[in-house]
MMTF fields as JSON, N, C-alpha, C and O atoms, coordinates in Angstrom:
{
  "mmtfVersion": "1.0.0",
  "mmtfProducer": "UNKNOWN",
  "numBonds": 447,
  "numAtoms": 448,
  "numGroups": 112,
  "numChains": 1,
  "numModels": 1,
  "chainsPerModel": [1],
  "groupsPerChain": [112],
  "chainIdList": ["A"],
  "bondAtomList": [4, 2, 8, 6, 12, 10, 16, 14, 20, 18, 24, 22, 28, 26, 32, 30, 36, 34, 40, 38, 44, 42, 48, 46, 52, 50, 56, 54, 60, 58, 64, 62, 68, 66, 72, 70, 76, 74, 80, 78, 84, 82, 88, 86, 92, 90, 96, 94, 100, 98, 104, 102, 108, 106, 112, 110, 116, 114, 120, 118, 124, 122, 128, 126, 132, 130, 136, 134, 140, 138, 144, 142, 148, 146, 152, 150, 156, 154, 160, 158, 164, 162, 168, 166, 172, 170, 176, 174, 180, 178, 184, 182, 188, 186, 192, 190, 196, 194, 200, 198, 204, 202, 208, 206, 212, 210, 216, 214, 220, 218, 224, 222, 228, 226, 232, 230, 236, 234, 240, 238, 244, 242, 248, 246, 252, 250, 256, 254, 260, 258, 264, 262, 268, 266, 272, 270, 276, 274, 280, 278, 284, 282, 288, 286, 292, 290, 296, 294, 300, 298, 304, 302, 308, 306, 312, 310, 316, 314, 320, 318, 324, 322, 328, 326, 332, 330, 336, 334, 340, 338, 344, 342, 348, 346, 352, 350, 356, 354, 360, 358, 364, 362, 368, 366, 372, 370, 376, 374, 380, 378, 384, 382, 388, 386, 392, 390, 396, 394, 400, 398, 404, 402, 408, 406, 412, 410, 416, 414, 420, 418, 424, 422, 428, 426, 432, 430, 436, 434, 440, 438, 444, 442],
  "bondOrderList": [1, 1, 1, 1, 1, 1, 1, 1, 1, 1, 1, 1, 1, 1, 1, 1, 1, 1, 1, 1, 1, 1, 1, 1, 1, 1, 1, 1, 1, 1, 1, 1, 1, 1, 1, 1, 1, 1, 1, 1, 1, 1, 1, 1, 1, 1, 1, 1, 1, 1, 1, 1, 1, 1, 1, 1, 1, 1, 1, 1, 1, 1, 1, 1, 1, 1, 1, 1, 1, 1, 1, 1, 1, 1, 1, 1, 1, 1, 1, 1, 1, 1, 1, 1, 1, 1, 1, 1, 1, 1, 1, 1, 1, 1, 1, 1, 1, 1, 1, 1, 1, 1, 1, 1, 1, 1, 1, 1, 1, 1, 1],
  "groupList": [{"groupName": "MET", "atomNameList": ["N", "CA", "C", "O"], "elementList": ["N", "C", "C", "O"], "formalChargeList": [0, 0, 0, 0], "bondAtomList": [1, 0, 2, 1, 3, 2], "bondOrderList": [1, 1, 2], "singleLetterCode": "M", "chemCompType": "L-PEPTIDE LINKING"}, {"groupName": "ASN", "atomNameList": ["N", "CA", "C", "O"], "elementList": ["N", "C", "C", "O"], "formalChargeList": [0, 0, 0, 0], "bondAtomList": [1, 0, 2, 1, 3, 2], "bondOrderList": [1, 1, 2], "singleLetterCode": "N", "chemCompType": "L-PEPTIDE LINKING"}, {"groupName": "ASP", "atomNameList": ["N", "CA", "C", "O"], "elementList": ["N", "C", "C", "O"], "formalChargeList": [0, 0, 0, 0], "bondAtomList": [1, 0, 2, 1, 3, 2], "bondOrderList": [1, 1, 2], "singleLetterCode": "D", "chemCompType": "L-PEPTIDE LINKING"}, {"groupName": "LYS", "atomNameList": ["N", "CA", "C", "O"], "elementList": ["N", "C", "C", "O"], "formalChargeList": [0, 0, 0, 0], "bondAtomList": [1, 0, 2, 1, 3, 2], "bondOrderList": [1, 1, 2], "singleLetterCode": "K", "chemCompType": "L-PEPTIDE LINKING"}, {"groupName": "PRO", "atomNameList": ["N", "CA", "C", "O"], "elementList": ["N", "C", "C", "O"], "formalChargeList": [0, 0, 0, 0], "bondAtomList": [1, 0, 2, 1, 3, 2], "bondOrderList": [1, 1, 2], "singleLetterCode": "P", "chemCompType": "L-PEPTIDE LINKING"}, {"groupName": "ALA", "atomNameList": ["N", "CA", "C", "O"], "elementList": ["N", "C", "C", "O"], "formalChargeList": [0, 0, 0, 0], "bondAtomList": [1, 0, 2, 1, 3, 2], "bondOrderList": [1, 1, 2], "singleLetterCode": "A", "chemCompType": "L-PEPTIDE LINKING"}, {"groupName": "SER", "atomNameList": ["N", "CA", "C", "O"], "elementList": ["N", "C", "C", "O"], "formalChargeList": [0, 0, 0, 0], "bondAtomList": [1, 0, 2, 1, 3, 2], "bondOrderList": [1, 1, 2], "singleLetterCode": "S", "chemCompType": "L-PEPTIDE LINKING"}, {"groupName": "GLU", "atomNameList": ["N", "CA", "C", "O"], "elementList": ["N", "C", "C", "O"], "formalChargeList": [0, 0, 0, 0], "bondAtomList": [1, 0, 2, 1, 3, 2], "bondOrderList": [1, 1, 2], "singleLetterCode": "E", "chemCompType": "L-PEPTIDE LINKING"}, {"groupName": "LEU", "atomNameList": ["N", "CA", "C", "O"], "elementList": ["N", "C", "C", "O"], "formalChargeList": [0, 0, 0, 0], "bondAtomList": [1, 0, 2, 1, 3, 2], "bondOrderList": [1, 1, 2], "singleLetterCode": "L", "chemCompType": "L-PEPTIDE LINKING"}, {"groupName": "ARG", "atomNameList": ["N", "CA", "C", "O"], "elementList": ["N", "C", "C", "O"], "formalChargeList": [0, 0, 0, 0], "bondAtomList": [1, 0, 2, 1, 3, 2], "bondOrderList": [1, 1, 2], "singleLetterCode": "R", "chemCompType": "L-PEPTIDE LINKING"}, {"groupName": "PHE", "atomNameList": ["N", "CA", "C", "O"], "elementList": ["N", "C", "C", "O"], "formalChargeList": [0, 0, 0, 0], "bondAtomList": [1, 0, 2, 1, 3, 2], "bondOrderList": [1, 1, 2], "singleLetterCode": "F", "chemCompType": "L-PEPTIDE LINKING"}, {"groupName": "VAL", "atomNameList": ["N", "CA", "C", "O"], "elementList": ["N", "C", "C", "O"], "formalChargeList": [0, 0, 0, 0], "bondAtomList": [1, 0, 2, 1, 3, 2], "bondOrderList": [1, 1, 2], "singleLetterCode": "V", "chemCompType": "L-PEPTIDE LINKING"}, {"groupName": "GLN", "atomNameList": ["N", "CA", "C", "O"], "elementList": ["N", "C", "C", "O"], "formalChargeList": [0, 0, 0, 0], "bondAtomList": [1, 0, 2, 1, 3, 2], "bondOrderList": [1, 1, 2], "singleLetterCode": "Q", "chemCompType": "L-PEPTIDE LINKING"}, {"groupName": "TRP", "atomNameList": ["N", "CA", "C", "O"], "elementList": ["N", "C", "C", "O"], "formalChargeList": [0, 0, 0, 0], "bondAtomList": [1, 0, 2, 1, 3, 2], "bondOrderList": [1, 1, 2], "singleLetterCode": "W", "chemCompType": "L-PEPTIDE LINKING"}, {"groupName": "THR", "atomNameList": ["N", "CA", "C", "O"], "elementList": ["N", "C", "C", "O"], "formalChargeList": [0, 0, 0, 0], "bondAtomList": [1, 0, 2, 1, 3, 2], "bondOrderList": [1, 1, 2], "singleLetterCode": "T", "chemCompType": "L-PEPTIDE LINKING"}, {"groupName": "ILE", "atomNameList": ["N", "CA", "C", "O"], "elementList": ["N", "C", "C", "O"], "formalChargeList": [0, 0, 0, 0], "bondAtomList": [1, 0, 2, 1, 3, 2], "bondOrderList": [1, 1, 2], "singleLetterCode": "I", "chemCompType": "L-PEPTIDE LINKING"}, {"groupName": "HIS", "atomNameList": ["N", "CA", "C", "O"], "elementList": ["N", "C", "C", "O"], "formalChargeList": [0, 0, 0, 0], "bondAtomList": [1, 0, 2, 1, 3, 2], "bondOrderList": [1, 1, 2], "singleLetterCode": "H", "chemCompType": "L-PEPTIDE LINKING"}, {"groupName": "GLY", "atomNameList": ["N", "CA", "C", "O"], "elementList": ["N", "C", "C", "O"], "formalChargeList": [0, 0, 0, 0], "bondAtomList": [1, 0, 2, 1, 3, 2], "bondOrderList": [1, 1, 2], "singleLetterCode": "G", "chemCompType": "PEPTIDE LINKING"}, {"groupName": "TYR", "atomNameList": ["N", "CA", "C", "O"], "elementList": ["N", "C", "C", "O"], "formalChargeList": [0, 0, 0, 0], "bondAtomList": [1, 0, 2, 1, 3, 2], "bondOrderList": [1, 1, 2], "singleLetterCode": "Y", "chemCompType": "L-PEPTIDE LINKING"}, {"groupName": "CYS", "atomNameList": ["N", "CA", "C", "O"], "elementList": ["N", "C", "C", "O"], "formalChargeList": [0, 0, 0, 0], "bondAtomList": [1, 0, 2, 1, 3, 2], "bondOrderList": [1, 1, 2], "singleLetterCode": "C", "chemCompType": "L-PEPTIDE LINKING"}],
  "groupTypeList": [0, 1, 2, 3, 4, 5, 4, 6, 7, 8, 2, 0, 8, 9, 10, 8, 7, 9, 11, 12, 7, 9, 2, 8, 13, 9, 14, 9, 9, 13, 15, 7, 7, 5, 7, 9, 9, 7, 2, 7, 16, 5, 9, 17, 12, 9, 7, 9, 4, 4, 7, 4, 2, 13, 8, 15, 7, 0, 17, 8, 17, 17, 9, 6, 4, 11, 18, 11, 16, 11, 17, 17, 19, 16, 0, 5, 17, 3, 9, 6, 9, 17, 11, 7, 9, 2, 12, 5, 8, 9, 5, 11, 14, 7, 17, 11, 4, 5, 19, 14, 16, 19, 9, 4, 2, 14, 7, 8, 17, 11, 8, 7],
  "groupIdList": [1, 2, 3, 4, 5, 6, 7, 8, 9, 10, 11, 12, 13, 14, 15, 16, 17, 18, 19, 20, 21, 22, 23, 24, 25, 26, 27, 28, 29, 30, 31, 32, 33, 34, 35, 36, 37, 38, 39, 40, 41, 42, 43, 44, 45, 46, 47, 48, 49, 50, 51, 52, 53, 54, 55, 56, 57, 58, 59, 60, 61, 62, 63, 64, 65, 66, 67, 68, 69, 70, 71, 72, 73, 74, 75, 76, 77, 78, 79, 80, 81, 82, 83, 84, 85, 86, 87, 88, 89, 90, 91, 92, 93, 94, 95, 96, 97, 98, 99, 100, 101, 102, 103, 104, 105, 106, 107, 108, 109, 110, 111, 112],
  "secStructList": [7, 7, 7, 7, 7, 7, 7, 7, 2, 2, 2, 2, 2, 2, 2, 2, 2, 2, 2, 2, 2, 2, 2, 2, 2, 2, 2, 2, 2, 2, 2, 2, 2, 2, 2, 2, 2, 2, 2, 2, 2, 2, 2, 2, 2, 2, 2, 7, 7, 7, 7, 7, 1, 3, 3, 3, 3, 3, 7, 4, 4, 4, 7, 1, 3, 3, 3, 3, 3, 3, 6, 6, 7, 6, 6, 7, 7, 6, 6, 3, 3, 3, 3, 7, 2, 2, 2, 2, 2, 2, 2, 2, 2, 6, 6, 7, 7, 5, 7, 6, 6, 6, 7, 2, 2, 2, 2, 2, 6, 7, 7, 7],
  "xCoordList": [122.568, 123.442, 122.703, 121.486, 123.463, 122.917, 123.104, 124.228, 121.98, 122.034, 121.934, 121.932, 121.852, 121.685, 123.033, 124.031, 123.071, 124.36, 124.779, 123.935, 126.06, 126.591, 126.151, 126.043, 125.895, 125.485, 126.584, 127.777, 126.144, 127.107, 127.687, 127.189, 128.726, 129.335, 128.308, 128.242, 127.519, 126.503, 125.446, 125.019, 125.021, 124.057, 124.628, 123.931, 125.887, 126.511, 126.631, 126.425, 126.961, 127.072, 125.709, 125.631, 124.641, 123.301, 122.882, 122.258, 123.234, 122.956, 123.698, 123.115, 124.96, 125.757, 125.137, 125.089, 124.668, 124.037, 122.803, 122.623, 121.955, 120.766, 121.155, 120.527, 122.176, 122.645, 123.14, 122.819, 123.913, 124.454, 123.359, 123.429, 122.35, 121.227, 120.486, 120.117, 120.272, 119.615, 120.46, 119.927, 121.76, 122.642, 122.649, 122.659, 122.644, 122.613, 121.302, 121.304, 120.191, 118.89, 118.903, 118.453, 119.425, 119.491, 120.399, 120.051, 121.533, 122.447, 121.777, 121.937, 121.031, 120.32, 119.264, 119.064, 118.597, 117.623, 118.352, 117.856, 119.515, 120.288, 120.685, 120.625, 121.089, 121.469, 120.258, 120.37, 119.1, 117.889, 117.542, 117.178, 117.653, 117.353, 118.343, 117.945, 119.613, 120.622, 120.369, 120.51, 119.996, 119.682, 118.457, 118.424, 117.456, 116.253, 116.593, 116.113, 117.422, 117.82, 118.587, 118.359, 119.504, 120.266, 119.356, 119.524, 118.385, 117.425, 116.605, 116.392, 116.145, 115.377, 116.223, 115.741, 117.467, 118.355, 118.568, 118.502, 118.822, 119.035, 117.774, 117.859, 116.607, 115.355, 115.156, 114.727, 115.463, 115.357, 116.274, 115.887, 117.484, 118.418, 117.899, 118.002, 117.336, 116.805, 115.588, 115.418, 114.745, 113.493, 113.605, 112.617, 114.785, 114.984, 114.704, 115.189, 113.922, 113.666, 114.956, 115.876, 115.025, 116.242, 116.455, 115.51, 117.715, 118.074, 117.68, 117.903, 117.099, 116.735, 117.987, 119.053, 117.84, 118.966, 119.251, 120.386, 118.227, 118.357, 117.639, 116.627, 118.159, 117.56, 117.426, 118.261, 116.362, 116.239, 116.153, 115.297, 117.044, 117.074, 116.27, 116.511, 115.317, 114.434, 114.965, 115.671, 114.619, 115.018, 114.158, 113.269, 114.431, 113.631, 112.185, 111.902, 111.29, 109.873, 109.457, 108.262, 110.404, 110.111, 109.467, 108.832, 109.613, 108.934, 109.722, 109.154, 111.015, 111.793, 113.037, 113.649, 113.401, 114.589, 115.86, 115.945, 116.846, 118.107, 119.275, 120.265, 119.18, 120.24, 119.648, 118.619, 120.328, 120.057, 121.266, 122.408, 121.007, 122.072, 121.899, 120.795, 122.999, 122.938, 122.514, 122.942, 121.691, 121.252, 122.445, 123.433, 122.347, 123.43, 124.495, 125.463, 124.329, 125.324, 125.382, 124.353, 126.586, 126.755, 126.441, 126.288, 126.346, 126.06, 124.56, 124.154, 123.748, 122.305, 121.77, 122.063, 120.989, 120.439, 119.193, 118.72, 118.675, 117.497, 116.239, 115.258, 116.257, 115.078, 115.136, 114.499, 115.885, 116.0, 114.939, 114.557, 114.475, 113.506, 113.923, 114.51, 113.619, 113.955, 113.077, 111.878, 113.675, 112.935, 113.399, 114.439, 112.605, 112.959, 114.0, 114.199, 114.651, 115.702, 115.178, 115.845, 113.989, 113.468, 113.212, 113.388, 112.803, 112.597, 113.933, 114.039, 114.949, 116.274, 116.834, 117.394, 116.685, 117.168, 116.458, 117.095, 115.157, 114.385, 114.842, 115.01, 115.041, 115.465, 116.809, 116.978, 117.76, 119.086, 118.976, 119.58, 118.22, 118.105, 117.295, 117.407, 116.482, 115.706, 116.436, 115.869, 117.695, 118.51, 118.718, 119.353, 118.201, 118.486, 119.947, 120.348, 120.746, 122.168, 122.42, 121.738, 123.412, 123.856, 124.854, 125.678, 124.782, 125.728, 127.138, 127.39, 128.04, 129.42, 130.222, 131.356, 129.64, 130.342, 130.021, 130.922, 128.728, 128.341, 128.127, 128.01, 128.076, 127.973, 126.857, 127.144, 125.586, 124.505, 124.361, 123.849, 124.804, 124.712, 125.575, 125.188, 126.731, 127.592, 126.939, 126.918, 126.406, 125.725, 124.517, 124.2, 123.848, 122.655, 123.015, 122.147, 124.272, 124.7, 124.441, 124.4, 124.267, 124.026, 125.38, 126.162, 125.648, 126.911, 126.654, 125.674, 127.512, 127.359, 128.125, 128.121],
  "yCoordList": [-127.463, -126.339, -125.05, -124.95, -124.083, -122.774, -121.846, -121.495, -121.451, -120.58, -119.11, -118.239, -118.841, -117.46, -116.746, -117.268, -115.547, -114.831, -114.309, -114.034, -114.181, -113.637, -112.183, -111.475, -111.724, -110.333, -109.386, -109.654, -108.301, -107.306, -106.548, -106.642, -105.811, -104.981, -103.979, -103.736, -103.409, -102.446, -103.095, -102.494, -104.326, -105.045, -105.278, -105.116, -105.653, -105.91, -104.614, -104.618, -103.52, -102.247, -101.777, -101.218, -101.994, -101.623, -102.487, -102.004, -103.764, -104.639, -104.137, -104.05, -103.814, -103.29, -102.009, -101.808, -101.152, -99.906, -100.198, -99.564, -101.15, -101.503, -102.036, -101.69, -102.865, -103.4, -102.264, -102.213, -101.367, -100.267, -99.305, -98.779, -99.067, -98.219, -98.856, -98.166, -100.15, -100.854, -100.755, -100.509, -100.944, -100.838, -99.417, -99.229, -98.418, -97.024, -96.733, -96.069, -97.218, -97.031, -97.634, -97.005, -98.861, -99.536, -98.767, -98.615, -98.286, -97.512, -96.23, -95.84, -95.578, -94.354, -94.666, -93.861, -95.794, -96.191, -96.416, -96.013, -97.05, -97.265, -95.928, -95.758, -94.989, -93.658, -92.985, -92.419, -93.039, -92.439, -93.058, -92.345, -94.364, -95.052, -94.644, -94.419, -94.551, -94.131, -92.697, -92.385, -91.82, -90.436, -90.379, -89.591, -91.199, -91.241, -91.687, -91.102, -92.727, -93.207, -92.134, -91.932, -91.437, -90.367, -89.239, -88.7, -88.874, -87.834, -88.246, -87.443, -89.495, -89.986, -89.965, -89.582, -90.37, -90.371, -88.948, -88.703, -88.013, -86.615, -86.043, -85.333, -86.35, -85.87, -86.465, -85.768, -87.737, -88.382, -87.732, -87.553, -87.377, -86.713, -85.331, -84.942, -84.587, -83.246, -83.312, -82.457, -84.323, -84.409, -85.222, -85.39, -85.722, -86.51, -85.628, -84.499, -86.146, -85.342, -85.123, -85.937, -84.03, -83.785, -84.869, -85.447, -85.114, -86.106, -85.586, -84.414, -86.443, -85.973, -85.664, -86.236, -84.756, -84.401, -85.482, -85.633, -86.223, -87.232, -88.5, -88.447, -89.643, -90.945, -91.751, -91.672, -92.524, -93.528, -94.869, -95.085, -95.755, -97.098, -98.014, -98.104, -98.687, -99.573, -101.0, -101.391, -101.762, -103.164, -104.023, -103.523, -105.312, -106.242, -106.152, -106.095, -106.141, -106.004, -104.551, -104.262, -103.637, -102.212, -101.739, -100.684, -102.487, -102.128, -101.178, -100.278, -101.377, -100.535, -99.989, -100.669, -98.746, -98.142, -98.785, -99.12, -98.951, -99.546, -98.569, -98.735, -97.544, -96.54, -95.216, -95.167, -94.158, -92.827, -92.464, -92.694, -91.898, -91.524, -90.078, -89.534, -89.465, -88.202, -88.563, -89.592, -87.743, -88.01, -88.216, -87.484, -89.212, -89.511, -90.445, -90.752, -90.898, -91.815, -93.098, -93.706, -93.496, -94.698, -95.985, -97.046, -95.89, -97.077, -97.276, -98.315, -96.306, -96.431, -97.56, -97.629, -98.433, -99.574, -99.217, -98.081, -100.198, -99.997, -99.734, -99.206, -100.088, -99.874, -98.514, -98.326, -97.57, -96.229, -95.317, -95.456, -94.387, -93.407, -92.028, -91.882, -91.03, -89.656, -89.142, -89.419, -88.394, -87.796, -86.356, -85.947, -85.604, -84.229, -84.245, -85.259, -83.117, -82.998, -83.352, -84.072, -82.857, -83.131, -84.617, -85.106, -85.339, -86.781, -87.504, -88.417, -87.088, -87.697, -87.409, -88.299, -86.175, -85.796, -86.597, -87.099, -86.719, -87.488, -88.946, -89.536, -89.523, -90.925, -91.125, -92.078, -90.235, -90.366, -90.205, -90.973, -89.225, -89.007, -90.097, -90.275, -90.829, -91.934, -93.267, -94.311, -93.246, -94.453, -95.186, -96.241, -94.655, -95.294, -94.995, -93.831, -96.02, -95.79, -94.886, -94.969, -94.031, -93.182, -93.97, -94.706, -93.821, -94.48, -94.028, -92.839, -94.975, -94.64, -94.097, -93.65, -94.132, -93.621, -92.153, -91.346, -91.805, -90.427, -89.564, -88.343, -90.168, -89.482, -88.423, -87.238, -88.838, -87.862, -87.234, -86.121, -87.928, -87.353, -86.106, -85.137, -86.116, -84.939, -83.828, -82.676, -84.167, -83.189, -82.57, -81.397, -83.383, -82.911, -82.149, -81.52, -82.195, -81.498, -82.269, -81.683, -83.571, -84.412, -84.857, -85.489, -84.524, -84.94, -86.136, -86.167, -87.11, -88.314, -88.17, -89.084],
  "zCoordList": [-138.507, -138.643, -138.339, -138.495, -137.905, -137.57, -138.768, -139.124, -139.388, -140.564, -140.186, -141.055, -138.914, -138.445, -138.506, -138.009, -139.115, -139.197, -137.817, -136.964, -137.618, -136.361, -136.221, -137.223, -134.988, -134.804, -135.278, -135.137, -135.83, -136.3, -135.119, -133.997, -135.382, -134.346, -133.812, -132.607, -134.7, -134.308, -133.409, -132.423, -133.747, -132.912, -131.51, -130.509, -131.458, -130.153, -129.338, -128.125, -130.006, -129.292, -128.775, -127.681, -129.539, -129.077, -127.889, -126.944, -127.952, -126.812, -125.572, -124.492, -125.725, -124.618, -124.067, -122.853, -124.954, -124.531, -123.657, -122.618, -124.069, -123.29, -121.908, -120.907, -121.856, -120.574, -119.681, -118.494, -120.253, -119.461, -119.003, -117.892, -119.843, -119.434, -118.257, -117.306, -118.319, -117.213, -115.942, -114.86, -116.07, -114.908, -114.351, -113.135, -115.231, -114.787, -114.064, -113.027, -114.596, -113.954, -112.547, -111.59, -112.434, -111.139, -110.179, -109.008, -110.632, -109.793, -109.308, -108.152, -110.19, -109.79, -108.724, -107.815, -108.812, -107.769, -106.446, -105.395, -106.484, -105.256, -104.63, -103.412, -105.476, -104.982, -104.343, -103.255, -105.006, -104.441, -103.089, -102.154, -102.984, -101.728, -100.629, -99.486, -100.972, -99.988, -99.542, -98.36, -100.472, -100.112, -99.207, -98.262, -99.483, -98.65, -97.227, -96.256, -97.111, -95.778, -95.02, -93.827, -95.71, -95.057, -94.611, -93.517, -95.454, -95.077, -93.858, -92.948, -93.84, -92.693, -91.425, -90.359, -91.541, -90.372, -89.862, -88.657, -90.772, -90.378, -89.73, -88.729, -90.298, -89.713, -88.319, -87.399, -88.169, -86.854, -85.831, -84.676, -86.245, -85.34, -84.935, -83.772, -85.906, -85.616, -84.698, -83.829, -84.888, -84.143, -82.862, -82.148, -82.565, -81.349, -80.131, -80.053, -79.185, -77.991, -77.21, -77.286, -76.463, -75.696, -74.641, -74.106, -74.369, -73.362, -71.976, -71.674, -71.134, -69.794, -68.972, -69.201, -68.018, -67.159, -66.118, -65.668, -65.744, -64.69, -65.102, -65.801, -64.67, -64.972, -63.693, -62.792, -63.638, -62.585, -63.29, -64.147, -62.919, -63.502, -62.601, -61.397, -63.205, -62.45, -62.487, -63.417, -61.471, -61.393, -62.304, -62.994, -62.299, -63.103, -62.657, -61.46, -63.59, -63.279, -63.121, -63.055, -63.06, -63.001, -61.715, -61.701, -60.638, -59.39, -58.507, -57.888, -58.451, -57.534, -58.235, -59.058, -57.893, -58.504, -57.96, -56.778, -58.84, -58.412, -58.5, -57.788, -59.368, -59.482, -59.945, -60.619, -59.562, -60.098, -60.955, -60.559, -62.124, -63.054, -63.496, -63.464, -63.907, -64.632, -66.058, -66.583, -66.685, -68.053, -68.974, -68.901, -69.836, -70.768, -70.224, -70.919, -68.993, -68.417, -69.243, -69.537, -69.61, -70.428, -69.666, -70.271, -68.352, -67.546, -67.305, -66.785, -67.67, -67.466, -68.341, -69.535, -67.735, -68.469, -69.256, -69.223, -69.956, -70.797, -69.974, -70.498, -68.725, -67.883, -67.191, -66.154, -67.743, -67.17, -67.769, -68.931, -66.954, -67.439, -66.961, -65.889, -67.754, -67.413, -66.286, -66.245, -65.375, -64.26, -64.074, -64.59, -63.33, -62.978, -61.865, -61.196, -61.68, -60.661, -59.274, -58.531, -58.914, -57.572, -57.349, -56.233, -58.376, -58.25, -58.056, -57.237, -58.814, -58.669, -57.283, -56.643, -56.815, -55.484, -54.406, -53.479, -54.521, -53.539, -53.528, -52.461, -54.702, -54.778, -54.082, -53.321, -54.339, -53.708, -52.197, -51.447, -51.748, -50.295, -49.615, -48.402, -50.362, -49.792, -49.904, -49.58, -50.361, -50.332, -51.636, -51.65, -52.739, -54.023, -54.35, -54.35, -54.627, -54.867, -56.074, -57.095, -55.919, -57.028, -57.859, -57.316, -59.148, -60.052, -59.695, -59.499, -59.614, -59.245, -60.422, -60.248, -61.617, -62.794, -63.048, -63.279, -63.003, -63.335, -62.09, -62.203, -60.924, -59.622, -59.584, -59.412, -59.742, -59.672, -58.297, -58.178, -57.258, -55.916, -55.815, -55.161, -56.448, -56.467, -57.274, -56.843, -58.442, -59.3, -58.601, -58.798, -57.779, -57.065, -55.792, -55.186, -55.382, -54.177, -52.901, -51.819, -53.011, -51.83, -51.294, -52.004, -50.042, -49.409, -48.531, -47.787, -48.608, -47.799, -46.507, -45.683]
}
């Protein structure tokens, strides 16, 4: 038989208080972590280098250019790199195809 008396109402309320304090502590840690992530994201956005005005997309292996893009073109692939205007102009005039979506040849003033 169990000779131990049942916990009193006060004992149960103190237990509940300890549980709630632990839960509150954990929730506050989650809030701190979320605030830290938001701060890091905002700092990353502020410190992001400016987008290049012109891109040259390289082929597989990175040996030869396959397209010229206006900076920020949604069609530019992962193998694109930022270049100066004169490099983009030279590439287009030397036969590197201009992206048909962002039309860098038009932006550069190259008439076909």
